[in-house]
Backbone and ligand atoms as CSV (ligand in chain L), in Angstrom:
chain,resi,resn,atom,element,x,y,z
A,1,MET,N,N,13.626,21.238,0.625
A,1,MET,CA,C,12.447,20.540,-0.071
A,1,MET,C,C,11.379,20.151,1.012
A,2,GLN,N,N,10.168,20.428,0.730
A,2,GLN,CA,C,9.231,20.055,1.664
A,2,GLN,C,C,8.855,18.633,1.472
A,3,LEU,N,N,8.365,17.890,2.485
A,3,LEU,CA,C,7.925,16.510,2.482
A,3,LEU,C,C,6.789,16.350,1.427
A,4,LYS,N,N,5.958,17.239,1.186
A,4,LYS,CA,C,4.887,17.263,0.098
A,4,LYS,C,C,5.598,17.236,-1.247
A,5,SER,N,N,6.685,17.951,-1.464
A,5,SER,CA,C,7.323,17.971,-2.744
A,5,SER,C,C,8.071,16.685,-2.901
A,6,ILE,N,N,8.525,15.974,-1.947
A,6,ILE,CA,C,9.048,14.765,-2.114
A,6,ILE,C,C,8.121,13.649,-2.441
A,7,LEU,N,N,6.988,13.752,-1.750
A,7,LEU,CA,C,5.903,12.728,-2.060
A,7,LEU,C,C,5.400,12.935,-3.472
A,8,ASN,N,N,5.214,14.176,-3.892
A,8,ASN,CA,C,4.814,14.539,-5.421
A,8,ASN,C,C,5.674,13.887,-6.410
A,9,ARG,N,N,6.957,13.698,-5.910
A,9,ARG,CA,C,7.981,13.149,-6.803
A,9,ARG,C,C,7.914,11.611,-6.817
A,10,VAL,N,N,7.893,11.038,-5.514
A,10,VAL,CA,C,7.839,9.512,-5.445
A,10,VAL,C,C,6.516,8.918,-5.476
A,11,GLU,N,N,5.406,9.595,-5.185
A,11,GLU,CA,C,4.168,9.028,-5.222
A,11,GLU,C,C,3.180,10.039,-5.731
A,12,PRO,N,N,3.284,10.402,-7.037
A,12,PRO,CA,C,2.481,11.444,-7.513
A,12,PRO,C,C,0.935,10.981,-7.656
A,13,LEU,N,N,0.040,11.820,-7.278
A,13,LEU,CA,C,-1.375,11.531,-7.354
A,13,LEU,C,C,-2.063,12.529,-8.293
A,14,LYS,N,N,-2.782,11.847,-9.145
A,14,LYS,CA,C,-3.372,12.654,-10.320
A,14,LYS,C,C,-4.623,13.498,-9.750
A,15,SER,N,N,-5.519,12.851,-9.159
A,15,SER,CA,C,-6.811,13.561,-8.713
A,15,SER,C,C,-6.864,13.972,-7.224
A,16,PHE,N,N,-5.784,13.869,-6.686
A,16,PHE,CA,C,-5.713,14.216,-5.236
A,16,PHE,C,C,-4.476,15.005,-4.876
A,17,VAL,N,N,-4.519,15.766,-3.816
A,17,VAL,CA,C,-3.408,16.548,-3.402
A,17,VAL,C,C,-2.921,16.153,-1.979
A,18,TYR,N,N,-1.631,16.352,-1.763
A,18,TYR,CA,C,-1.116,16.289,-0.329
A,18,TYR,C,C,-1.316,17.629,0.109
A,19,THR,N,N,-2.018,17.771,1.251
A,19,THR,CA,C,-2.363,19.220,1.729
A,19,THR,C,C,-1.342,19.650,2.694
A,20,HIS,N,N,-1.214,18.884,3.692
A,20,HIS,CA,C,-0.079,19.206,4.684
A,20,HIS,C,C,0.473,17.942,5.464
A,21,ALA,N,N,1.596,18.075,6.037
A,21,ALA,CA,C,2.263,16.981,6.735
A,21,ALA,C,C,2.640,17.482,8.114
A,22,ILE,N,N,2.302,16.642,9.054
A,22,ILE,CA,C,2.714,16.978,10.507
A,22,ILE,C,C,3.504,15.837,10.982
A,23,PHE,N,N,4.530,16.344,11.864
A,23,PHE,CA,C,5.279,15.370,12.754
A,23,PHE,C,C,4.765,15.305,14.066
A,24,VAL,N,N,4.436,14.075,14.463
A,24,VAL,CA,C,3.761,13.937,15.824
A,24,VAL,C,C,4.681,13.296,16.745
A,25,GLU,N,N,4.946,14.018,17.946
A,25,GLU,CA,C,5.615,13.420,19.011
A,25,GLU,C,C,4.660,13.395,20.233
A,26,ARG,N,N,4.517,12.152,20.795
A,26,ARG,CA,C,3.719,12.134,22.017
A,26,ARG,C,C,4.329,11.147,22.953
A,27,ALA,N,N,4.182,11.483,24.268
A,27,ALA,CA,C,4.920,10.596,25.270
A,27,ALA,C,C,4.480,9.163,25.188
A,28,GLY,N,N,5.283,8.297,25.081
A,28,GLY,CA,C,4.996,6.788,25.108
A,28,GLY,C,C,4.691,6.231,23.851
A,29,VAL,N,N,4.728,7.108,22.679
A,29,VAL,CA,C,4.470,6.604,21.404
A,29,VAL,C,C,5.613,7.017,20.535
A,30,GLU,N,N,6.114,6.039,19.622
A,30,GLU,CA,C,7.142,6.330,18.578
A,30,GLU,C,C,6.618,7.527,17.745
A,31,PRO,N,N,7.501,8.365,17.470
A,31,PRO,CA,C,7.076,9.624,16.660
A,31,PRO,C,C,6.698,9.089,15.229
A,32,PHE,N,N,5.860,9.787,14.666
A,32,PHE,CA,C,5.296,9.501,13.355
A,32,PHE,C,C,4.920,10.734,12.521
A,33,THR,N,N,4.766,10.602,11.260
A,33,THR,CA,C,4.337,11.631,10.398
A,33,THR,C,C,3.025,11.391,9.741
A,34,GLU,N,N,2.199,12.375,9.755
A,34,GLU,CA,C,0.902,12.192,9.051
A,34,GLU,C,C,0.804,13.244,7.908
A,35,VAL,N,N,0.508,12.604,6.854
A,35,VAL,CA,C,0.210,13.545,5.646
A,35,VAL,C,C,-1.219,13.508,5.146
A,36,GLU,N,N,-1.786,14.604,5.236
A,36,GLU,CA,C,-3.210,14.690,4.911
A,36,GLU,C,C,-3.470,14.769,3.338
A,37,ILE,N,N,-4.300,13.991,2.902
A,37,ILE,CA,C,-4.704,13.937,1.312
A,37,ILE,C,C,-6.155,14.594,1.136
A,38,LYS,N,N,-6.290,15.344,0.236
A,38,LYS,CA,C,-7.650,15.853,-0.095
A,38,LYS,C,C,-7.947,15.596,-1.643
A,39,PRO,N,N,-9.191,15.352,-2.111
A,39,PRO,CA,C,-9.390,15.193,-3.395
A,39,PRO,C,C,-9.343,16.502,-4.091
A,40,ARG,N,N,-8.904,16.587,-5.398
A,40,ARG,CA,C,-8.902,17.865,-6.106
A,40,ARG,C,C,-10.337,18.444,-6.211
A,41,ALA,N,N,-10.469,19.720,-6.339
A,41,ALA,CA,C,-11.733,20.413,-6.193
A,41,ALA,C,C,-12.878,19.787,-7.094
A,42,ASN,N,N,-12.469,19.628,-8.407
A,42,ASN,CA,C,-13.581,19.181,-9.188
A,42,ASN,C,C,-13.415,17.744,-9.699
A,43,GLY,N,N,-12.523,16.875,-8.961
A,43,GLY,CA,C,-12.440,15.582,-9.280
A,43,GLY,C,C,-13.583,14.650,-8.642
A,44,ARG,N,N,-14.142,13.903,-9.559
A,44,ARG,CA,C,-15.186,12.909,-8.975
A,44,ARG,C,C,-14.511,11.770,-8.607
A,45,PRO,N,N,-15.157,11.051,-7.539
A,45,PRO,CA,C,-14.552,9.687,-7.223
A,45,PRO,C,C,-14.834,8.681,-8.081
A,46,ILE,N,N,-13.983,7.592,-7.955
A,46,ILE,CA,C,-14.044,6.444,-8.828
A,46,ILE,C,C,-14.774,5.392,-8.136
A,47,CYS,N,N,-15.866,4.740,-8.650
A,47,CYS,CA,C,-16.503,3.669,-7.962
A,47,CYS,C,C,-15.687,2.458,-7.920
A,48,SER,N,N,-15.564,1.940,-6.711
A,48,SER,CA,C,-14.608,0.732,-6.517
A,48,SER,C,C,-15.306,-0.605,-7.184
A,49,GLY,N,N,-16.626,-0.450,-7.537
A,49,GLY,CA,C,-17.308,-1.625,-8.089
A,49,GLY,C,C,-16.946,-1.694,-9.645
A,50,CYS,N,N,-17.153,-0.637,-10.359
A,50,CYS,CA,C,-16.945,-0.696,-11.838
A,50,CYS,C,C,-15.835,0.140,-12.413
A,51,GLY,N,N,-15.117,0.902,-11.471
A,51,GLY,CA,C,-13.962,1.587,-11.972
A,51,GLY,C,C,-14.266,2.948,-12.790
A,52,LYS,N,N,-15.665,3.412,-12.718
A,52,LYS,CA,C,-16.042,4.529,-13.504
A,52,LYS,C,C,-16.136,5.798,-12.504
A,53,LYS,N,N,-16.024,6.964,-13.122
A,53,LYS,CA,C,-16.210,8.213,-12.365
A,53,LYS,C,C,-17.704,8.419,-12.009
A,54,ARG,N,N,-17.971,8.490,-10.763
A,54,ARG,CA,C,-19.436,8.733,-10.423
A,54,ARG,C,C,-19.601,9.884,-9.552
A,55,PRO,N,N,-20.748,10.296,-9.266
A,55,PRO,CA,C,-20.986,11.357,-8.302
A,55,PRO,C,C,-20.638,10.751,-6.875
A,56,GLY,N,N,-20.125,11.625,-6.054
A,56,GLY,CA,C,-19.975,11.207,-4.636
A,56,GLY,C,C,-21.151,11.577,-3.780
A,57,CYS,N,N,-21.381,10.937,-2.678
A,57,CYS,CA,C,-22.516,11.333,-1.914
A,57,CYS,C,C,-22.008,11.800,-0.514
A,58,ASP,N,N,-21.271,11.185,0.181
A,58,ASP,CA,C,-20.688,11.652,1.394
A,58,ASP,C,C,-19.439,11.149,1.806
A,59,ARG,N,N,-18.840,11.394,2.923
A,59,ARG,CA,C,-17.498,10.900,3.264
A,59,ARG,C,C,-17.500,10.056,4.487
A,60,LEU,N,N,-16.645,9.148,4.465
A,60,LEU,CA,C,-16.437,8.312,5.770
A,60,LEU,C,C,-15.442,9.017,6.658
A,61,ALA,N,N,-15.362,8.413,7.838
A,61,ALA,CA,C,-14.419,9.156,8.796
A,61,ALA,C,C,-12.957,8.881,8.224
A,62,ALA,N,N,-12.072,9.857,8.531
A,62,ALA,CA,C,-10.701,9.808,7.974
A,62,ALA,C,C,-9.998,8.587,8.477
A,63,ARG,N,N,-9.178,7.985,7.612
A,63,ARG,CA,C,-8.483,6.696,7.800
A,63,ARG,C,C,-6.938,6.970,7.591
A,64,ARG,N,N,-6.236,6.100,8.170
A,64,ARG,CA,C,-4.801,6.083,8.063
A,64,ARG,C,C,-4.346,4.968,7.082
A,65,PHE,N,N,-3.385,5.301,6.170
A,65,PHE,CA,C,-2.839,4.375,5.293
A,65,PHE,C,C,-1.321,4.453,5.522
A,66,GLU,N,N,-0.615,3.409,5.853
A,66,GLU,CA,C,0.826,3.419,6.067
A,66,GLU,C,C,1.529,3.429,4.873
A,67,PHE,N,N,2.529,4.428,4.764
A,67,PHE,CA,C,3.464,4.516,3.672
A,67,PHE,C,C,4.762,4.059,4.040
A,68,VAL,N,N,5.742,4.107,3.118
A,68,VAL,CA,C,7.101,3.798,3.385
A,68,VAL,C,C,7.777,4.704,4.478
A,69,PRO,N,N,8.300,4.164,5.601
A,69,PRO,CA,C,8.901,5.055,6.499
A,69,PRO,C,C,9.954,5.903,6.054
A,70,LEU,N,N,10.172,7.146,6.586
A,70,LEU,CA,C,11.047,7.986,6.146
A,70,LEU,C,C,12.039,8.321,7.357
A,71,TRP,N,N,13.307,8.085,7.212
A,71,TRP,CA,C,14.318,8.152,8.237
A,71,TRP,C,C,13.802,7.221,9.379
A,72,ASN,N,N,13.281,6.083,9.060
A,72,ASN,CA,C,12.672,5.130,9.918
A,72,ASN,C,C,11.587,5.668,10.814
A,73,ILE,N,N,11.014,6.784,10.434
A,73,ILE,CA,C,9.861,7.241,11.081
A,73,ILE,C,C,8.659,6.947,10.247
A,74,ALA,N,N,7.661,6.365,10.974
A,74,ALA,CA,C,6.431,5.919,10.229
A,74,ALA,C,C,5.840,7.151,9.552
A,75,VAL,N,N,5.259,6.826,8.417
A,75,VAL,CA,C,4.544,7.821,7.583
A,75,VAL,C,C,3.119,7.272,7.328
A,76,PHE,N,N,2.116,8.101,7.685
A,76,PHE,CA,C,0.740,7.707,7.356
A,76,PHE,C,C,0.135,8.743,6.505
A,77,PHE,N,N,-0.634,8.352,5.463
A,77,PHE,CA,C,-1.472,9.093,4.651
A,77,PHE,C,C,-2.810,9.180,5.493
A,78,VAL,N,N,-3.431,10.383,5.628
A,78,VAL,CA,C,-4.805,10.392,6.247
A,78,VAL,C,C,-5.732,10.855,5.222
A,79,TYR,N,N,-6.812,10.173,5.005
A,79,TYR,CA,C,-7.759,10.535,3.981
A,79,TYR,C,C,-9.208,10.005,4.367
A,80,ALA,N,N,-10.236,10.727,4.123
A,80,ALA,CA,C,-11.529,10.385,4.421
A,80,ALA,C,C,-12.106,9.954,3.039
A,81,LEU,N,N,-12.349,8.688,2.927
A,81,LEU,CA,C,-12.810,8.157,1.731
A,81,LEU,C,C,-14.254,8.564,1.402
A,82,ARG,N,N,-14.487,8.924,0.068
A,82,ARG,CA,C,-15.867,9.317,-0.238
A,82,ARG,C,C,-16.742,8.066,-0.633
A,83,ARG,N,N,-17.960,8.119,-0.314
A,83,ARG,CA,C,-18.902,7.214,-0.792
A,83,ARG,C,C,-19.328,7.588,-2.121
A,84,VAL,N,N,-19.711,6.642,-3.010
A,84,VAL,CA,C,-20.060,6.917,-4.406
A,84,VAL,C,C,-21.489,6.392,-4.613
A,85,ASP,N,N,-22.245,7.233,-5.360
A,85,ASP,CA,C,-23.562,6.862,-5.680
A,85,ASP,C,C,-23.541,6.286,-7.054
A,86,CYS,N,N,-23.404,5.100,-7.364
A,86,CYS,CA,C,-23.153,4.519,-8.605
A,86,CYS,C,C,-24.403,3.916,-9.191
A,87,PRO,N,N,-24.900,4.423,-10.338
A,87,PRO,CA,C,-26.137,3.927,-10.921
A,87,PRO,C,C,-26.303,2.356,-11.215
A,88,LYS,N,N,-24.828,1.860,-11.453
A,88,LYS,CA,C,-24.696,0.472,-11.758
A,88,LYS,C,C,-24.536,-0.416,-10.485
A,89,CYS,N,N,-23.657,0.021,-9.497
A,89,CYS,CA,C,-23.154,-0.792,-8.373
A,89,CYS,C,C,-23.962,-0.374,-7.055
A,90,GLY,N,N,-24.724,0.651,-7.151
A,90,GLY,CA,C,-25.264,1.102,-5.773
A,90,GLY,C,C,-24.283,2.046,-5.028
A,91,VAL,N,N,-24.442,2.045,-3.716
A,91,VAL,CA,C,-23.532,2.897,-3.033
A,91,VAL,C,C,-22.246,2.131,-2.703
A,92,THR,N,N,-21.194,2.651,-3.143
A,92,THR,CA,C,-19.919,1.987,-2.870
A,92,THR,C,C,-18.955,3.054,-2.273
A,93,VAL,N,N,-17.765,2.479,-1.942
A,93,VAL,CA,C,-16.738,3.444,-1.392
A,93,VAL,C,C,-15.778,3.659,-2.646
A,94,GLU,N,N,-15.199,4.821,-2.759
A,94,GLU,CA,C,-14.372,5.116,-3.868
A,94,GLU,C,C,-13.049,4.369,-3.956
A,95,ARG,N,N,-12.569,4.119,-5.119
A,95,ARG,CA,C,-11.327,3.570,-5.244
A,95,ARG,C,C,-10.217,4.559,-5.272
A,96,VAL,N,N,-9.158,4.408,-4.517
A,96,VAL,CA,C,-7.991,5.471,-4.442
A,96,VAL,C,C,-6.692,4.741,-5.036
A,97,PRO,N,N,-5.911,5.533,-5.587
A,97,PRO,CA,C,-4.752,5.028,-6.263
A,97,PRO,C,C,-3.629,4.517,-5.333
A,98,TRP,N,N,-3.704,4.903,-4.046
A,98,TRP,CA,C,-2.507,4.530,-3.180
A,98,TRP,C,C,-2.767,3.282,-2.400
A,99,ALA,N,N,-3.942,2.743,-2.363
A,99,ALA,CA,C,-4.275,1.526,-1.552
A,99,ALA,C,C,-5.368,0.766,-2.129
A,100,GLU,N,N,-5.574,-0.543,-1.775
A,100,GLU,CA,C,-6.541,-1.331,-2.321
A,100,GLU,C,C,-7.493,-1.739,-1.167
A,101,GLY,N,N,-8.758,-1.570,-1.560
A,101,GLY,CA,C,-9.836,-2.176,-0.714
A,101,GLY,C,C,-9.730,-1.648,0.778
A,102,LYS,N,N,-9.788,-2.573,1.705
A,102,LYS,CA,C,-9.700,-2.278,3.134
A,102,LYS,C,C,-8.229,-2.326,3.623
A,103,GLU,N,N,-7.285,-2.406,2.762
A,103,GLU,CA,C,-5.991,-2.498,3.187
A,103,GLU,C,C,-5.424,-1.271,3.835
A,104,HIS,N,N,-4.746,-1.421,4.998
A,104,HIS,CA,C,-4.316,-0.099,5.629
A,104,HIS,C,C,-2.917,0.098,5.342
A,105,LEU,N,N,-2.220,-0.741,4.539
A,105,LEU,CA,C,-0.923,-0.473,3.951
A,105,LEU,C,C,-1.014,0.047,2.615
A,106,THR,N,N,-0.273,1.134,2.269
A,106,THR,CA,C,-0.363,1.658,0.906
A,106,THR,C,C,0.201,0.486,-0.066
A,107,THR,N,N,-0.017,0.580,-1.272
A,107,THR,CA,C,0.482,-0.492,-2.220
A,107,THR,C,C,2.020,-0.327,-2.367
A,108,THR,N,N,2.425,0.955,-2.380
A,108,THR,CA,C,3.963,1.069,-2.396
A,108,THR,C,C,4.661,0.469,-1.301
A,109,TYR,N,N,3.965,0.655,-0.128
A,109,TYR,CA,C,4.707,0.094,1.152
A,109,TYR,C,C,4.674,-1.445,1.165
A,110,ARG,N,N,3.534,-2.019,0.487
A,110,ARG,CA,C,3.441,-3.479,0.329
A,110,ARG,C,C,4.569,-3.975,-0.506
A,111,TRP,N,N,4.799,-3.252,-1.654
A,111,TRP,CA,C,5.923,-3.763,-2.566
A,111,TRP,C,C,7.260,-3.582,-1.890
A,112,PHE,N,N,7.385,-2.531,-1.159
A,112,PHE,CA,C,8.634,-2.192,-0.395
A,112,PHE,C,C,8.972,-3.415,0.574
A,113,LEU,N,N,8.002,-3.724,1.345
A,113,LEU,CA,C,8.131,-4.800,2.320
A,113,LEU,C,C,8.464,-6.135,1.587
A,114,ALA,N,N,7.672,-6.436,0.553
A,114,ALA,CA,C,7.823,-7.711,-0.161
A,114,ALA,C,C,9.268,-7.798,-0.750
A,115,ARG,N,N,9.672,-6.703,-1.234
A,115,ARG,CA,C,11.139,-6.681,-1.792
A,115,ARG,C,C,12.194,-7.071,-0.728
A,116,TRP,N,N,11.944,-6.340,0.371
A,116,TRP,CA,C,12.967,-6.509,1.504
A,116,TRP,C,C,12.869,-8.039,2.035
A,117,ALA,N,N,11.567,-8.533,1.949
A,117,ALA,CA,C,11.354,-9.900,2.552
A,117,ALA,C,C,11.957,-11.021,1.587
A,118,LYS,N,N,12.503,-10.441,0.482
A,118,LYS,CA,C,13.198,-11.418,-0.440
A,118,LYS,C,C,14.684,-11.498,0.073
A,119,ARG,N,N,15.181,-10.455,0.787
A,119,ARG,CA,C,16.508,-10.401,1.138
A,119,ARG,C,C,16.730,-10.816,2.661
A,120,LEU,N,N,15.742,-10.425,3.420
A,120,LEU,CA,C,15.703,-10.824,4.882
A,120,LEU,C,C,14.683,-11.740,5.205
A,121,SER,N,N,14.762,-12.253,6.383
A,121,SER,CA,C,13.626,-13.100,6.843
A,121,SER,C,C,12.387,-12.216,7.038
A,122,TRP,N,N,11.243,-12.766,7.109
A,122,TRP,CA,C,10.013,-11.843,7.255
A,122,TRP,C,C,10.151,-11.251,8.657
A,123,LYS,N,N,10.666,-11.926,9.631
A,123,LYS,CA,C,10.730,-11.443,10.994
A,123,LYS,C,C,11.804,-10.209,11.104
A,124,GLU,N,N,12.930,-10.466,10.344
A,124,GLU,CA,C,13.873,-9.399,10.257
A,124,GLU,C,C,13.268,-8.175,9.549
A,125,THR,N,N,12.612,-8.346,8.494
A,125,THR,CA,C,11.993,-7.317,7.765
A,125,THR,C,C,10.985,-6.527,8.634
A,126,ALA,N,N,10.273,-7.185,9.433
A,126,ALA,CA,C,9.291,-6.630,10.425
A,126,ALA,C,C,10.030,-5.717,11.352
A,127,VAL,N,N,11.171,-6.176,11.848
A,127,VAL,CA,C,11.963,-5.508,12.918
A,127,VAL,C,C,12.659,-4.381,12.353
A,128,ALA,N,N,13.198,-4.594,11.123
A,128,ALA,CA,C,14.066,-3.522,10.398
A,128,ALA,C,C,13.072,-2.258,10.182
A,129,PHE,N,N,11.775,-2.492,9.813
A,129,PHE,CA,C,11.049,-1.403,9.425
A,129,PHE,C,C,9.827,-1.163,10.525
A,130,ASN,N,N,10.040,-1.680,11.615
A,130,ASN,CA,C,9.227,-1.354,12.752
A,130,ASN,C,C,7.753,-1.657,12.490
A,131,THR,N,N,7.587,-2.718,11.816
A,131,THR,CA,C,6.197,-3.060,11.518
A,131,THR,C,C,5.994,-4.506,12.019
A,132,THR,N,N,4.837,-5.107,11.652
A,132,THR,CA,C,4.520,-6.435,12.227
A,132,THR,C,C,4.767,-7.518,11.296
A,133,TRP,N,N,5.055,-8.785,11.816
A,133,TRP,CA,C,5.130,-9.867,10.961
A,133,TRP,C,C,3.983,-10.079,9.911
A,134,ASP,N,N,2.837,-9.807,10.505
A,134,ASP,CA,C,1.563,-9.946,9.735
A,134,ASP,C,C,1.530,-8.949,8.488
A,135,ASN,N,N,2.059,-7.776,8.759
A,135,ASN,CA,C,2.176,-6.865,7.552
A,135,ASN,C,C,3.052,-7.344,6.513
A,136,VAL,N,N,4.165,-7.920,7.001
A,136,VAL,CA,C,5.125,-8.468,5.974
A,136,VAL,C,C,4.607,-9.587,5.267
A,137,PHE,N,N,3.874,-10.474,6.095
A,137,PHE,CA,C,3.231,-11.745,5.513
A,137,PHE,C,C,2.295,-11.237,4.376
A,138,ARG,N,N,1.450,-10.344,4.747
A,138,ARG,CA,C,0.406,-9.925,3.766
A,138,ARG,C,C,1.050,-9.153,2.558
A,139,ALA,N,N,2.090,-8.486,2.736
A,139,ALA,CA,C,2.783,-7.848,1.631
A,139,ALA,C,C,3.303,-8.894,0.678
A,140,VAL,N,N,3.912,-9.882,1.208
A,140,VAL,CA,C,4.476,-10.917,0.449
A,140,VAL,C,C,3.334,-11.724,-0.279
A,141,LYS,N,N,2.262,-12.019,0.336
A,141,LYS,CA,C,1.121,-12.664,-0.149
A,141,LYS,C,C,0.587,-11.771,-1.390
A,142,HIS,N,N,0.419,-10.498,-1.184
A,142,HIS,CA,C,-0.028,-9.745,-2.294
A,142,HIS,C,C,1.000,-9.735,-3.478
A,143,ALA,N,N,2.239,-9.838,-3.218
A,143,ALA,CA,C,3.248,-9.792,-4.275
A,143,ALA,C,C,3.108,-11.147,-5.135
A,144,VAL,N,N,2.944,-12.203,-4.344
A,144,VAL,CA,C,2.905,-13.573,-4.939
A,144,VAL,C,C,1.570,-13.622,-5.846
A,145,LEU,N,N,0.328,-13.119,-5.262
A,145,LEU,CA,C,-0.796,-13.147,-5.968
A,145,LEU,C,C,-0.762,-12.277,-7.335
A,146,TRP,N,N,-0.024,-11.083,-7.048
A,146,TRP,CA,C,0.138,-10.231,-8.234
A,146,TRP,C,C,0.729,-10.959,-9.320
A,147,GLY,N,N,1.908,-11.660,-8.894
A,147,GLY,CA,C,2.732,-12.514,-9.828
A,147,GLY,C,C,2.002,-13.524,-10.468
A,148,ILE,N,N,1.010,-14.170,-9.797
A,148,ILE,CA,C,0.258,-15.217,-10.375
A,148,ILE,C,C,-0.732,-14.710,-11.333
A,149,ALA,N,N,-1.333,-13.495,-10.991
A,149,ALA,CA,C,-2.338,-12.924,-11.781
A,149,ALA,C,C,-1.680,-12.402,-13.112
A,150,HIS,N,N,-0.460,-11.913,-13.017
A,150,HIS,CA,C,0.195,-11.301,-14.175
A,150,HIS,C,C,1.257,-12.153,-14.831
A,151,ARG,N,N,1.229,-13.384,-14.614
A,151,ARG,CA,C,2.281,-14.273,-15.153
A,151,ARG,C,C,2.207,-14.553,-16.643
A,152,ASP,N,N,3.239,-14.369,-17.206
A,152,ASP,CA,C,3.285,-14.585,-18.687
A,152,ASP,C,C,4.580,-15.461,-18.881
A,153,LEU,N,N,4.381,-16.687,-19.094
A,153,LEU,CA,C,5.500,-17.625,-18.987
A,153,LEU,C,C,6.476,-17.482,-20.253
A,154,SER,N,N,5.816,-16.869,-21.295
A,154,SER,CA,C,6.616,-16.749,-22.540
A,154,SER,C,C,8.049,-16.206,-22.497
A,155,GLY,N,N,8.109,-15.011,-21.600
A,155,GLY,CA,C,9.355,-14.299,-21.607
A,155,GLY,C,C,10.250,-14.758,-20.395
A,156,ILE,N,N,9.818,-15.794,-19.712
A,156,ILE,CA,C,10.711,-16.147,-18.516
A,156,ILE,C,C,11.863,-16.983,-18.845
A,157,GLU,N,N,13.125,-16.648,-18.545
A,157,GLU,CA,C,14.137,-17.413,-18.929
A,157,GLU,C,C,14.830,-18.080,-17.668
A,158,ALA,N,N,14.642,-17.472,-16.502
A,158,ALA,CA,C,15.166,-18.065,-15.285
A,158,ALA,C,C,14.286,-17.837,-14.183
A,159,ILE,N,N,14.044,-18.729,-13.338
A,159,ILE,CA,C,13.070,-18.510,-12.177
A,159,ILE,C,C,13.836,-18.926,-10.900
A,160,GLY,N,N,13.582,-18.321,-9.889
A,160,GLY,CA,C,14.093,-18.634,-8.495
A,160,GLY,C,C,13.009,-19.106,-7.694
A,161,VAL,N,N,13.405,-20.136,-6.834
A,161,VAL,CA,C,12.506,-20.642,-6.010
A,161,VAL,C,C,12.928,-20.518,-4.489
A,162,ASP,N,N,12.162,-20.043,-3.717
A,162,ASP,CA,C,12.516,-19.852,-2.213
A,162,ASP,C,C,11.540,-20.661,-1.460
A,163,GLU,N,N,12.055,-21.400,-0.508
A,163,GLU,CA,C,11.125,-22.014,0.432
A,163,GLU,C,C,11.222,-21.319,1.748
A,164,MET,N,N,10.078,-20.773,2.156
A,164,MET,CA,C,10.044,-19.973,3.457
A,164,MET,C,C,9.326,-20.637,4.443
A,165,GLN,N,N,9.824,-20.632,5.729
A,165,GLN,CA,C,8.987,-21.116,6.798
A,165,GLN,C,C,7.914,-20.261,7.101
A,166,TRP,N,N,6.727,-20.686,7.222
A,166,TRP,CA,C,5.643,-19.985,7.469
A,166,TRP,C,C,5.105,-20.143,8.898
A,167,ARG,N,N,5.075,-19.065,9.569
A,167,ARG,CA,C,4.813,-19.042,11.112
A,167,ARG,C,C,5.835,-19.878,11.717
A,168,SER,N,N,5.637,-20.415,12.964
A,168,SER,CA,C,6.681,-21.192,13.407
A,168,SER,C,C,6.163,-22.649,13.219
A,169,GLY,N,N,7.003,-23.607,13.150
A,169,GLY,CA,C,6.549,-24.930,12.975
A,169,GLY,C,C,7.078,-25.452,11.572
A,170,HIS,N,N,6.429,-26.315,11.086
A,170,HIS,CA,C,6.947,-26.942,9.756
A,170,HIS,C,C,6.141,-26.790,8.613
A,171,THR,N,N,5.491,-25.608,8.588
A,171,THR,CA,C,4.749,-25.211,7.421
A,171,THR,C,C,5.571,-24.448,6.546
A,172,TYR,N,N,5.709,-24.855,5.255
A,172,TYR,CA,C,6.572,-24.043,4.290
A,172,TYR,C,C,5.696,-23.565,3.180
A,173,LEU,N,N,6.233,-22.402,2.660
A,173,LEU,CA,C,5.448,-21.728,1.594
A,173,LEU,C,C,6.522,-21.695,0.555
A,174,THR,N,N,6.112,-22.014,-0.707
A,174,THR,CA,C,7.210,-21.883,-1.857
A,174,THR,C,C,6.935,-20.639,-2.592
A,175,LEU,N,N,7.867,-19.767,-2.759
A,175,LEU,CA,C,7.749,-18.616,-3.522
A,175,LEU,C,C,8.615,-18.854,-4.792
A,176,VAL,N,N,7.912,-18.713,-5.996
A,176,VAL,CA,C,8.526,-18.892,-7.214
A,176,VAL,C,C,8.760,-17.353,-7.893
A,177,TYR,N,N,9.797,-17.026,-8.234
A,177,TYR,CA,C,9.765,-15.657,-8.951
A,177,TYR,C,C,10.752,-15.706,-10.186
A,178,GLN,N,N,10.499,-14.729,-11.019
A,178,GLN,CA,C,11.397,-14.700,-12.179
A,178,GLN,C,C,12.518,-13.892,-11.748
A,179,ILE,N,N,13.814,-14.283,-12.156
A,179,ILE,CA,C,15.049,-13.742,-11.650
A,179,ILE,C,C,15.132,-12.275,-12.258
A,180,SER,N,N,14.883,-12.090,-13.462
A,180,SER,CA,C,15.040,-10.741,-13.943
A,180,SER,C,C,13.632,-10.160,-14.246
A,181,GLY,N,N,13.544,-8.794,-14.053
A,181,GLY,CA,C,12.274,-8.227,-14.427
A,181,GLY,C,C,11.124,-8.428,-13.377
A,182,VAL,N,N,11.475,-8.904,-12.154
A,182,VAL,CA,C,10.462,-9.061,-11.298
A,182,VAL,C,C,10.032,-7.625,-10.724
A,183,LYS,N,N,8.834,-7.507,-10.475
A,183,LYS,CA,C,8.470,-6.155,-9.904
A,183,LYS,C,C,8.841,-6.080,-8.441
L,1,ZN,ZN,ZN,-19.934,1.286,-10.108
């Protein structure tokens, strides 16, 4: 099975295609995998301002978005975002399904790190997945903000509360989560 086929199974994209994947080995750098993404031929970009399909105007330089590592080898999506000419919002950058805004971690990878950060310390999570403490911190923050934005207290029967040390020193952050059905 090709890597592309695996990605189509675990991270299917509707209006985009995984074109090809390369494994990169360079002296002095940890090996990594790059997977190129292209928009489907007749797919119009979605304006990040209003969420509507709009005509594209040009493309920015290709950017890398980090996905969940495979065999502990870093995986990056490579994609050149299209700029959108929106009659309502002006010129914006398109919205893509795998990442938000200027975030360089894919949303799937953020949830992956946030889940592991419930079982391991943030430092251990960073070390285990060869990433930075800051990435783990931002992934947890995203999960907490998502939880706040989507909270519906009616169905919650049990909650868990974790107190986590935040950076070094005596700053603590309290993470409250629903014990069953948490994303
Ligand atoms: Zn718009």
